[in-house]
C-alpha positions in Angstrom: 13.5 -1.7 45.6 10.3 -3.7 45.4 8.9 -1.2 43.0 12.0 -1.4 40.9 11.6 -5.2 40.7 7.9 -4.8 39.8 8.8 -2.4 37.0 11.6 -4.8 35.9 9.2 -7.7 35.5 6.7 -5.4 33.7 9.5 -4.5 31.3 10.0 -8.2 30.6 6.5 -8.5 29.3 6.7 -5.1 27.6 9.8 -6.0 25.6 8.7 -9.6 25.0 5.9 -8.2 22.9 7.9 -5.4 21.4 10.9 -7.5 20.5 9.4 -11.0 19.9 5.7 -10.2 19.2 6.0 -10.0 15.4 8.0 -13.3 15.4 5.4 -15.0 17.6 2.5 -13.8 15.4 4.3 -14.9 12.3 5.6 -18.3 13.6 2.9 -19.4 16.0 -0.1 -17.9 14.5 0.6 -17.9 10.8 0.4 -14.2 10.0 2.5 -12.6 7.3 5.4 -10.3 8.6 3.4 -7.2 7.6 0.3 -8.4 9.4 2.3 -9.4 12.5 4.0 -6.0 12.6 0.7 -4.2 12.1 -0.7 -6.0 15.2 2.2 -5.0 17.4 1.9 -1.5 16.1 -1.6 -1.4 17.5 -0.1 -1.8 21.0 2.4 1.1 20.4 -0.4 3.5 19.4 -2.5 2.4 22.4 0.5 2.7 24.6 0.5 6.4 23.9 -3.1 6.6 25.0 -2.3 4.7 28.2 0.6 6.9 29.0 -1.3 10.1 28.3 -4.3 9.1 30.4 -2.5 7.6 33.4 -2.0 10.7 35.4 -5.6 11.9 34.7 -7.0 8.4 35.7 -5.2 8.3 39.0 -5.9 11.9 39.9 -9.5 12.1 38.8 -10.8 8.6 39.8 -8.4 7.5 42.6 -7.7 10.9 44.3 -4.0 10.9 43.3 -3.4 7.3 44.6 -1.5 5.1 42.2 -1.9 1.7 43.8 -5.4 0.8 42.5 -4.9 1.9 38.9 -1.5 0.2 38.9 -3.3 -3.0 40.0 -6.0 -2.6 37.4 -3.6 -2.0 34.6 -1.3 -4.7 35.8 -4.2 -7.2 35.6 -5.0 -5.9 32.2 -1.4 -6.6 31.2 -1.8 -10.2 32.4 -5.1 -10.6 30.6 -3.7 -9.1 27.3 -0.7 -11.4 27.4 -2.9 -14.4 28.0 -5.1 -13.5 25.1 -2.0 -12.9 22.9 -0.4 -16.2 23.8 -3.3 -18.6 24.5 -6.0 -17.9 21.9 -6.0 -20.0 18.7 -4.3 -18.8 15.6 -5.9 -16.6 12.9 -8.4 -14.8 15.0 -7.3 -11.4 13.9 -9.9 -9.4 15.8 -9.1 -11.1 19.1 -5.3 -10.6 18.5 -6.0 -7.0 17.8 -8.0 -6.6 21.0 -5.1 -8.2 23.0 -2.8 -5.6 21.5 -5.2 -2.7 22.4 -5.5 -3.9 26.0 -1.7 -4.6 26.2 -0.8 -1.2 24.8 -3.1 0.7 27.2 -1.9 -1.4 30.2 1.8 -1.0 29.4 1.5 2.7 28.6 -0.1 3.3 32.0 2.3 0.9 33.9 5.3 2.7 32.5 4.1 5.9 34.2 2.9 4.3 37.4 5.7 1.7 38.1 8.4 3.5 36.3 7.8 6.9 37.6 4.9 8.3 39.5 4.9 5.6 42.3 8.7 5.9 42.8 8.4 9.7 43.2 5.4 9.2 45.6 7.3 6.7 47.8 10.8 8.4 47.9 11.5 11.6 49.7 11.9 14.7 47.6 15.7 14.6 48.0 15.9 11.0 46.8 13.3 11.1 44.0 15.9 11.3 41.2 17.8 8.4 42.6 14.6 6.4 43.0 13.7 7.0 39.3 17.3 6.1 38.3 17.1 2.8 40.2 13.8 1.9 38.7 15.0 2.8 35.2 18.2 0.8 35.5 16.4 -2.3 36.8 13.7 -2.0 34.1 16.1 -1.8 31.2 18.4 -4.5 32.6 15.4 -6.8 32.8 14.4 -5.9 29.2 17.9 -6.9 28.0 17.9 -10.1 30.0 14.5 -10.9 28.6 15.7 -10.6 25.0 18.5 -13.1 25.7 16.3 -15.5 27.7 13.5 -15.4 25.2 15.8 -16.1 22.3 17.3 -19.0 24.2 13.9 -20.4 25.2 12.5 -20.1 21.6 15.6 -21.6 20.0 15.9 -24.5 22.5 12.2 -25.5 22.2 12.1 -26.1 18.4 12.3 -29.3 16.5 12.7 -30.2 12.9 10.3 -32.8 11.5 10.5 -33.8 7.9 12.5 -30.7 7.1 9.9 -28.4 8.7 10.9 -26.4 11.8 8.3 -26.6 14.5 8.3 -24.4 17.6 6.9 -25.1 21.0 6.0 -21.8 22.8 4.8 -23.3 26.0 7.9 -22.3 28.0 8.0 -18.8 26.6 4.3 -18.4 27.4 5.0 -19.3 31.1 8.0 -16.9 31.1 6.1 -13.9 29.7 2.8 -14.3 31.6 4.7 -15.3 34.7 6.7 -12.0 34.5 3.5 -10.0 34.3 2.0 -11.8 37.3 5.1 -11.3 39.4 5.1 -7.6 38.5 1.5 -7.3 39.8 2.3 -9.2 43.0 5.4 -7.1 43.7 3.4 -3.9 43.2 0.9 -5.0 45.8 3.7 -4.9 48.4 3.8 -1.1 47.9 0.0 -0.7 48.3 0.1 1.3 51.6 3.0 3.5 50.4 1.3 4.8 47.3 
């Protein structure tokens, strides 16, 4: 259950960027819609690399243990979100780096938190149920995130002289906080994986 909650909080950060990333890049950082979508697309491509390399990384460098690489990639997720949300606007190269790191981290975390660690922890007879619970919790959190993020963005805007201004402080805390909670929860499974 702890691993399922860890994965759920990771999915909050994953879908925050996938769903709201282009909007944030456009609204908060002043990119065009095409530029904003291109930046988020970088994370999708790097996510493939993170997913494809996750098993190799844990098997080759950590002797099949998933806890240490999950911690490393979890911290990478926190760092990437912090770069994404806290650096000044119009630093394209730094925004691109944040999306590279985010994609690699999320791709690996999907494999570790959403699959490999659950199978490692559960008995062989219950591995399917374990994966199902992790998946349900993860996608439920992703859906809740979309609603919560929309609410927080909408309720933290103001109109000044006919111009709509957004305050993303609350959303920054929500998204980075979710990534931090995911890492902390995964640490509770350290001895099991």
